[in-house]
Phi, psi and omega in degrees: 000354179296319181299322178296315177294322177296315179299315179300318179291327178288325171302320181296313183297315183295324180294317175301311181298317181286330175292322178292318177298320178297317178295328190245300189282313187289322182303320180280343184270343183274142174292152180313315184293346181255345190303310183295310181295314187289325176296320180295315179300312180298318176295329175291318177299315179297315180303312176295329174295312176300305181307311185278338169290320171296323176299316179294320174300314174304304184294332180279352182254356180295139177299144176298343177292333184265322178210129179303150186300318180303314179292315177305317179295317179297316176297319177297320179294323180296312185297312184298312179294320183284331173293319174304319184281314186295293185289321177309312182293328179282330176296313182293326174302313186286319183292329182253348189059029179270088189297333179302334178297344173297339176283343177275334182309312181300334174299316174296321173301320180288328175301315181295318176298318178300317184295322179292318183293322176292323177299305180301310179304311181299314177299313178298313177298323178294320184293340176088000000 
């Protein structure tokens, strides 16, 4: 689980860096007609990166008395992989203005939803 925690911490650091870039560098690089919409998209990507990096960190730190390590690893990996798809597609959409990337984003969202549902199921099942 150490690699999962390390990766989650790396996601947190990248979210800080990408958030700062969005607030300072990206804002001045976007044309005025894209500024409002694309900044909102970028901020959504940063938010989901933060939330799901914290979720991966949390789930990978849960005691095995609460959740078996194999399930915790699976859930954390789902969060990490799905965040890459969700937020990554949004970052790329804004950076490249390739709007078709917006069709990829819901796949990441479905993965995040699946991760939370599997988390809820696993915790409820363990509770008996």
